[in-house]
C-alpha positions in Angstrom: -34.1 128.5 121.8 -36.3 129.3 118.5 -33.7 132.5 117.5 -30.5 130.4 118.7 -31.9 127.9 116.4 -32.4 130.9 113.7 -28.6 131.8 114.1 -27.7 128.8 114.3 -29.1 127.9 111.0 -27.8 130.4 108.8 -23.8 129.1 109.7 -24.9 125.3 109.5 -26.6 125.6 106.1 -23.9 127.6 104.6 -21.7 124.8 105.7 -23.8 122.0 104.5 -24.4 123.4 101.0 -20.6 123.7 100.6 -19.5 120.9 101.3 -22.4 119.3 99.6 -21.8 121.0 96.8 -18.0 120.3 97.0 -18.8 116.6 97.2 -20.8 116.8 94.1 -17.9 118.7 92.0 -15.5 116.2 93.0 -17.6 113.2 92.2 -17.8 114.4 88.6 -21.2 116.3 88.5 -20.1 119.6 87.7 -23.2 120.8 85.7 -26.3 123.0 86.9 -28.4 120.6 88.1 -26.2 118.4 90.2 -24.9 121.2 92.0 -28.9 123.0 92.9 -30.0 119.4 94.0 -26.8 119.1 96.7 -27.5 122.9 97.7 -31.1 121.7 98.4 -30.9 119.0 99.9 -27.6 120.8 102.1 -30.4 123.8 103.2 -33.1 121.1 103.7 -31.0 118.8 106.0 -29.6 122.3 107.7 -32.8 122.3 109.7 -32.4 119.2 112.0 -29.2 120.0 112.5 -29.1 123.3 113.7 -32.8 122.3 115.4 -30.2 119.2 117.7 -27.4 121.6 118.4 -29.1 124.4 119.4 -30.9 121.7 122.2 -27.5 120.5 123.1 -26.1 124.1 123.3 -29.6 125.2 125.2 
């Protein structure tokens, strides 16, 4: 299940980071720091999300 989680992490982290970056840009935060914070939050949040998705699949 670990390999499935890592595989899903690469997909889910990209999607979450992109969605949060777009949300930051739409809300008017167009400098570097809010964009990096949004990307970091998406990267960290992708860990538990990918584990939960892998558990549902497995």
